[in-house]
N, C-alpha and C positions, 0 to 999 in steps of 0.2 A: 227647081232649085237646085247648084251644087255650091257645094262648099270646099273649100282646102286650105291646110295650113301647111307654109312652104318650112324648110328648114332655119329657115331665120328664123322662125315664129311668128311672122307675119301670115295673118288669117282674110280668108278673100273668100266672099259671098256674093253669090251673082242667080239673081232672080230673073229670068228671059220670059219678058210682057210685050205679047207682037202687037195689040190692039192699038196702039198709037206709034209710032216714030220720034219716041221720045227718052232718054235716058237720064236717071239719080243716079250720080254720084256723088258716097260721101265716107272721107276719112276719117275712122276713128280713131283715140287715142287716150287708154288706160291712164290717163293724168287730168287730177283737177283740184280743187283746192283738198283734196284728202291729202293731197301730195304735198303740200308746202309747210314749212316750217315760221313759227310764228314772225319773224322778218320777214317773210316773205307772202305774207297773205296779201292774195289776190292777183301774185303773179303769174298763175295761170292764165288768167283774163285778160292781163294784160297783153300777153301772147297769143294770144287768140287774137286781138285788135292790131297787131304790127302784123300778122298774115296780110292783112292787103294792105300795107303800106308796100317803098318800093323793092326792089331787090337790083343786085348789078345789072341787069337788061331790061329794067322794067321803070320807069318813075310812078309812084300809086296813079296820077292821072293820066298814065298811058294803061294803066291795069284797068281804072275804072272804062274808061273810052273800048277797048277788046272786048271788054263780056257786055257791056252795051252795045255796041256798034252787031254785035252773034246773036242777038238777043236772050245772052245766058243769065239766070239766076244765078246768085250766089247770096252766100250766109253764113253764120258757125255761130255754136253758143258756146256756153262753157257752165260746167256744172258741179256739184261736189264730186263728181265718181270718175266724170268724161269728159273730154270736147272733143267737139266735131264739126271737120270743115266741110262744105258740100257745096254743090249746082247743080243744077236741072239745065240741060239742053236738048236742042234738035241734035237728033241723029247726025246732019248732015255736016254738022260744025261741031260732031264730040272730037276727033282727029286736032282741030287747031285750037279747040278751048285748053284739051288733056296739058299739053305741053307746057302752057303759059300757070296751070293750075300747078303742076309740078315745078315749077320754076320758084311761083310762091312758097311752097310747100318745100323746099329743102333752100330755098337760098334769100331768107331775109335778110336786110340789108339793116337791120339796125341802127336806122340813122340817128342821132341822138336829139335833132332838132324836130325829127317826126315824132320820136319817143316823147319828149318835151310835148309837144301838140296831142297825142294823144293821150296824154297822162292829165292837161286840162280837160278832154271829153270824160274820162274816166270820170273823174273827178264830179263832174256834173249828173252823169252816170248816178250815183251814188248818192247826190242832194238831188235825184227825181224818185229815187228808191225809198229815200227817208220819209221823203212829203207823202208818198202811196201810203195809206191806212193799210190796205192787202199786202202787200210788201214787205213792209215795217213790220206786222203785226204776225208774217210768218217767219220772218228773220230773227223776231224772239223770242219766239216757240222753240223753233230749231237751235240757237244759240243756250238756251236754256236745257231745255231736254236731253240735250248733246254735251253738254259740259264735260270738260275735260277729255274731251276723244278729238280728234284730228276733223271730226265732224260740226265742232262746234262754229267755227267763224265763218262770216257769209262769203261766197265764193266774189264777191267785188274787192272783198279785203274794207280794208279802212285807207282815211286817207294821210295817217303818214307814214304808211309801210308802200302806199300806191306813190307817194310821192318820191320816199328812197330809192324806189328801182331805177336802176341803171343797165345801161347794154348787155353788159357783160355779165350781170345775172341771169338775163334773158336769157343768154346765150348758153350757161353752163345748166340753167333748167332744161333747155329745151334737149341737150346736147345727155341731160341726163334720161330723160323720161321717153324721150320722144324716138325709141328703137323700135324695131322689126315685132320684139314680141309681144310688143304693147298696142299694137295698132293693128285696127281691123277695115277692111277696101269693101265697102257693101255697096252694089250696084242693082238696078232694075231696071228694065227697060227693053226696047228691042234691040237685045245684045247679047252674043253668044259668050260663056265663058270663056271659050278660048281667043273672042276677041279681045274681051277683059283684061285677059292674062297677056294677051300679046303686046297690047297699050300701057300695060303698067312694066312688063320688060325692057320696054323701049325707055320710059318715060321715069318711072320710078325706081330704076336699078339697085337704087343701096336699101332697099327692104328688101333684098333678097339675098342681101349678102351674110355671109356668120352662120354659123352654129349656134339652136338654141335649144338645150335638152334638160332643160328644169320643167320641173311640173306645173302646169298652169294652175295657181293659186287663187281661188274666188276671195275676194275680201270679206273678213270674218266677220262675222255678229260680233255687236258692240255690247258687251255689258252694262247698262247704263243704270247709274244709283236711284234706287226710291225715292220719288220725289212727288209731292203736289204744291205745284206753286203758280202762284198768281200775277204775271205782270202786266202794270197801267202805265199805256206810256199816254200822259195829256195831252192833248194837244184840241184846241178850242174849234172844234168841230161839231158840229149838229148832230153827228151820228158817230157811236161808236160802231167799228169795224172788232167782232170777237172769233178768237179764232183757238180751236181746241185742239190739242196733239198728242195722242197719245200712246207709248211704247204698248205691243202687243204681244211683246215676250217673241222668246225663240219659236220659228212654225215652220212648218216641213211643209211641202209646194201645195199638198192639198190642201191644207188649211188656210194659203194663202187664195184660193180660189174659193174655198167657203167664205173667210171673210168681205172677197171684195161683194158679196149676195148679201152677206148680211149690211151692211154700209149700202148698197145700193136701195136694199128694200128700207133703211133707215133715212138715207136723204138724198138719191140720185133719180130726180126727175122730181117733175109736178105730180107724180100719184104717190111719188113717196111718204112715209109718213110725218116726217119734221115738218117738208114743205106744206103738205096738202092741210096738217090741222096749225102750223105756227103761222104759215102763210095765208093761205088760202080761206083756213076758217076765221083764224083768228085775227089776222090784219096785221103784224105783229112788225114783219119785216120783212124785206122789197124782196131777199134772197135771204136762203140758209139751203146749205147743202153738206153731202158727208160722205167719203169714200176710205180706200183702203189705200196705202203705195208703201212701194218700198224703195228703200234708200240700203245702197247694197246687199247687205242680208239683213237688216232692223224691218219688221212689219211695221206699220204702222198704220191706227186710226187719226183721220180728219173731220171738223165739224168746222164752218165758219158761216157764219151769217153779221148781218150791218142791221142796227136800227137806231132810233134816236136813245139820245145816252140813259133817258130814265127807264128806257122800260128793258135793258140789258137784264137786270136781276129778274124779272117776267119770264124774258124767253129762256134762259139759262133752266128754272124752273121746268119748264115746260119740257125745255130736250131732255132734263134728267128724267120726268116721269114715262115721257114717252122710251127713255133709253128701260127703263122699269118696266114698263108695259111689255116689251118685247122680251125681256129676261124671263119674263111670267107666261110665257107661252102666248103673247095677241101677234104670231107671225102664222100666215094661212098660207093653204098651198096655193093660192091664186098670188099672193105677193111673193113666193117661191120663182111662180112660173113665171110672173111677171119680170124680175131679178135676173130672171136668168134668159130670156129673150131678149133684155136690153146688153148684155154682154156679148150674147152672142153676135146681134146683128152687129156691133162693135166691129169685132172680130174680123165681120167681111166685108166692115164698112172699110176699114184698114187697110183693104186692099184696093183702093177707089183710084188712089194715084201713087206711081212709081214713089214719090218722096215719100210716101206714110211706109211703103215696101221695106227701101231700102233704111230707111231707119229703124223701124222695127226689128228687120233683122240684125242691120247690125251692133244694134243694141244689148241685142240679148247674146250674140253671139262673142262682143266684148268682153259681158259682163256675168254671162252662164254660162262660159265656153259651149253653146247647146243654141237650137232653133229648134224650138217646135212647132209643127206645122198648124193649121189652123184645123184641120180635124182633129187633131190631137188634145189641143186648145179647149172645143167644144164638149168632145169628151169629158176634159175635165170641168165643166159648169157645168154640164148634164149629170155627172155625179156626185154633186152635191145634196145631202137629202134635206129635207126641213129639220130632221134632229142635228145638221150639222149646224145647219140657219142656229137653232135654237142654244146648242150650247156654244156656238159664237157669241151671243148675246149673254149667257153667264158669264161665263170668261169675262166679256169687254167689262162688268160690273166689279170684277175684280182684280182692274188692273190700278192699282197705285200710282201709277209712275205716269205723269200726265201735266201737261203746261197748259194754262188757260191765258190767252197773250190778249189786250184788246189796245185797239189804238180808237181815241177820241175822250170825250171830257164825263166819260160814264164813275161813277163811284165803285172804288178799286173794291169793296166790299161785298157791293154787286156779283162779282167774279166768285166769289164763294160760295154765290148759292148755286154753282157746277159742284157735285160731293155727291160720288157714285156712291 
């Protein structure tokens, strides 16, 4: 793997993997929902959709046809922190598809009729998300936990701001944020760094222009107002989905690995404490899971399950008892070993595909300005001790900044049975 930062601020990482003649090419932009003003909510996501529309050189129908004819897979996504455009292709067509992808990257036509059509598509996507209990549940939890920060609103925006977005808004937003210092190109496959650099300098030349001398700044940790909030979205469903989101406070890198292990013991896999007790032994849920996650520099703990409306309170009582058992020392060396092995295996599994590798490398370089190799990550996980995990369990029960969100027809008072 080779990483290089150019004078313009552009960063490029290439992982050479010679087992198959396949290349995964991903362009990451340090621009997402966090960069939007209230009157712009959803604009980063709309811009991502317009990437696949016409350019002065191709209609969107011609673009779709070119990718299909060459057997190239393309897609994109927008999150709170970033936008990513990507394709995977055979080595034999890389020189044909790269100039087309570059044309899309630099020369979006911003045709008004195409924008109007795409806004209708996005409004349908918004409705689909609101109708999906899991999506709605998660969005409500994040919105409440991150109240009064630039992480509060949904990536997709809202109907009012989506409808109000103009082609001029999109041009200005792209011009402001799609700058070389905000971009990481991550490539993995049967290709060398020199070959990638040659392609980029030929087709992505504007990204090499200019001088960027500022210090690269990580997204800062967000101090969140303490709250215990219970949010019930009533829908006449047979089940309720419940999602618990907890602010874990400001954490060090090593603490994050410890929290990964703790939440894996709690709810990652069928032998985890939550699953084996609440699902396998008591049959109260179909699924239940727990994990630690990182949004920019904020560490979060999450627990999710779905159950019949009248069982929500009983499940939450069980969750609380299991967490308290962990706090009281009911975690063994065997639990620790299983959790470590799960994560170490997942680190290795990420190397199965070029797409996973380019995604992992690009995300790390964009958000942390570094890439830890697999060996170092495995060392981090192996260094976590039973004492570390028990400390995480004790600390978790002391955190009072959390949101319990539900979508379904459960009693809101049942949600309050989650209290540590």
